C-alpha positions in Angstrom: -23.3 46.4 6.7 -21.3 44.1 4.3 -24.4 43.6 2.2 -25.0 47.4 2.0 -21.5 48.0 0.8 -21.8 45.3 -1.9 -25.0 46.9 -3.2 -23.5 50.4 -3.0 -20.5 49.2 -5.0 -22.8 47.6 -7.6 -24.7 50.9 -8.0 -21.3 52.9 -8.3 -20.0 50.6 -11.0 -23.3 50.7 -12.8 -23.4 54.5 -13.0 -19.6 54.7 -13.8 -20.3 52.6 -16.9 -22.2 55.5 -18.4 -19.1 57.6 -18.1 -16.8 55.3 -20.1 -15.9 56.1 -23.7 -15.1 52.5 -24.9 -17.6 49.7 -25.3 -15.1 47.3 -23.6 -14.8 49.4 -20.5 -18.7 49.9 -20.5 -19.1 46.1 -20.7 -16.5 45.5 -18.0 -18.1 47.9 -15.6 -21.6 46.5 -16.2 -20.4 42.9 -15.7 -18.8 44.0 -12.4 -22.0 45.7 -11.4 -24.2 42.8 -12.1 -21.7 40.4 -10.4 -21.7 42.6 -7.3 -25.5 42.7 -7.3 -25.9 38.9 -7.4 -23.2 38.6 -4.7 -25.2 41.0 -2.5 -28.5 39.1 -3.2 -26.8 35.8 -2.3 -25.4 37.2 0.9 -28.7 38.7 1.8 -30.5 35.4 1.3 -27.8 33.6 3.3 -28.1 36.0 6.1 -31.9 35.6 6.2 -31.5 31.9 6.3 -29.1 32.2 9.3 -31.5 34.4 11.1 -34.4 32.1 10.5 -32.4 29.1 11.7 -31.4 30.9 14.8 -35.0 32.0 15.5 -36.2 28.4 14.9 -33.5 27.0 17.3 -34.5 29.5 20.0 -38.1 28.8 19.5 -37.7 25.1 19.7 -35.6 25.4 22.9 -38.5 27.3 24.5 -41.1 24.7 23.4 -38.9 21.8 24.6 -39.6 23.0 28.1 -43.2 21.7 27.5 -43.2 17.9 27.8 -44.4 16.5 24.4 -43.8 13.7 21.9 -44.6 15.6 18.7 -44.7 19.2 17.7 -45.6 21.4 14.8 -44.0 24.9 14.6 -45.2 27.5 12.1 -42.6 28.9 9.5 -42.8 32.3 11.2 -42.0 30.7 14.7 -45.0 32.4 16.3 -47.4 29.4 16.7 -47.0 25.8 17.7 -49.0 22.7 18.2 -47.6 20.1 20.6 -48.9 16.6 21.4 -48.0 14.7 24.6 -49.1 11.1 23.9 -48.1 10.0 27.5 -50.3 12.5 29.4 -52.8 12.8 26.5 -52.6 16.6 26.3 -52.7 18.8 23.2 -50.9 22.2 23.6 -51.6 25.3 21.5 -48.8 27.9 21.8 -48.9 31.3 20.3 -47.3 34.7 20.6 -47.6 38.0 18.8 -43.9 38.6 17.9 -40.5 36.9 18.2 -38.9 37.3 21.6 -42.1 37.5 23.5 -43.5 34.7 25.8 -45.8 32.1 24.4 -49.4 31.9 25.5 -50.0 28.2 26.1 -53.4 26.4 26.2 -53.6 22.8 27.3 -56.4 20.6 26.1 -57.1 17.0 27.2 -57.5 14.6 24.3 -61.0 13.6 25.5 -62.1 17.3 25.3 -61.3 17.6 21.6 -64.7 17.3 19.7 -63.9 18.3 16.2 -61.1 19.6 14.0 -61.3 21.5 10.7 -58.6 22.4 8.2 -59.4 25.8 6.7 -57.8 27.3 3.6 -58.5 30.9 2.7 -61.6 31.0 5.0 -63.0 27.8 3.5 -63.3 24.5 5.2 -61.4 21.9 3.1 -61.4 19.1 5.7 -63.3 18.4 8.8 -63.5 15.5 11.3 -66.0 14.1 12.2 -67.9 14.9 9.0 -71.2 14.2 10.7 -70.1 15.5 14.1 -72.0 17.6 16.7 -70.8 20.9 15.4 -69.4 20.3 11.9 -72.3 21.8 10.1 -72.0 24.9 12.4 -68.3 25.2 11.5 -69.1 25.1 7.9 -71.7 27.7 8.2 -69.5 30.0 10.2 -66.7 29.6 7.7 -69.0 30.4 4.9 -70.2 33.6 6.6 -66.6 34.6 7.6 -65.4 34.0 4.0 -68.3 36.1 2.6 -67.3 38.9 5.0 -63.7 38.7 4.0 -64.6 38.9 0.3 -66.7 41.9 0.8 -63.9 43.6 2.8 -61.3 42.9 0.1 -63.7 44.1 -2.6 -64.3 47.4 -0.8 -60.6 47.9 -0.3 -59.8 46.8 -3.9 -56.9 44.6 -2.7 -55.6 41.3 -4.0 -57.1 38.4 -1.9 -54.7 37.0 0.7 -55.1 33.6 2.2 -54.2 31.4 5.1 -54.0 27.8 6.3 -55.3 27.2 9.8 -57.0 24.8 12.1 -60.3 25.3 14.0 -60.5 23.0 16.9 -63.8 22.6 18.8 -63.5 21.5 22.4 -65.8 20.5 25.2 -65.3 23.7 27.1 -68.1 26.2 27.6 -65.7 29.0 28.5 -63.7 28.7 25.2 -65.2 26.1 22.9 -63.3 27.1 19.7 -59.5 27.4 19.3 -57.6 28.5 16.2 -54.1 27.5 15.1 -52.8 29.5 12.1 -50.0 27.7 10.2 -49.8 30.2 7.3 -51.2 33.7 7.1 -51.1 36.8 4.9 -49.8 35.0 1.9 -50.7 36.2 -1.6 -52.8 34.0 -3.8 -49.8 33.3 -6.1 -48.0 31.5 -3.3 -50.2 28.5 -4.0 -48.2 27.9 -7.1 -45.0 27.3 -5.2 -43.6 24.0 -4.0 -43.3 25.4 -0.5 -47.0 25.8 -0.3 -47.7 22.2 -1.4 -45.3 21.1 1.4 -47.0 23.3 3.9 -50.4 22.0 2.9 -49.1 18.4 3.2 -47.9 19.1 6.7 -51.3 20.5 7.7 -53.1 17.5 6.2 -50.8 15.2 8.2 -51.6 17.0 11.4 -55.3 17.2 10.7 -55.2 13.4 10.5 -53.4 13.3 13.9 -56.2 15.4 15.4 -58.7 13.1 13.8 -57.1 10.1 15.4 -57.3 11.9 18.8 -60.9 12.6 18.3 -61.7 9.1 17.1 -60.3 7.6 20.3 -63.2 9.0 22.3 -65.8 9.4 19.5 -67.8 6.3 20.3 -68.0 7.1 24.0 -69.5 10.5 23.2 -72.1 8.9 20.9 -73.2 6.5 23.5 -73.6 9.4 26.0 -75.6 11.4 23.5 -78.0 8.5 22.8 -78.9 8.2 26.5 -79.0 12.0 27.1 
């Protein structure tokens, strides 16, 4: 309500400036209008930051109920990756909207076969590079990306992009899991420092997943040779 009043006053002073006869009065009213506008913008940003911090606090309190040693929460507080190094469990938590319950999938470390980091539908990093399904991941990503490009061309919209993980597991019922860190961002977002930080975080966590895979990689190779 406070922000609305500030913006309303800014608009009133702006329009009142046109009714003034003297340049000094016009300038004064315009200065007041601009000052009120920037004040309202600052209050709006501060309020959004407070809301985001509160959402993050509530989200982390919910996730803390899951035993873990490391966690990665997305900026929108809708998805999370959690690692429990003691029990050797990887958790993927996701929900559709704030306030709803998380759907949690738990995966044993030894069930994780491959992990790919995908940007805008294209695989930019995959481990292991010569793994059982890595070529299949790249093929699927290429096909998905071509479909997305055709869809955007038909709709004549600016291409949006995302940063996400594709995790392949040794589970016939659900072999592939997705974890989306960023989604529905415009292409120009890549130029911002925040995107570079987000990509750095994703690269760091891809390395963590690679370490998990490497722990059991040679055991799998031996089994495959004898099978």
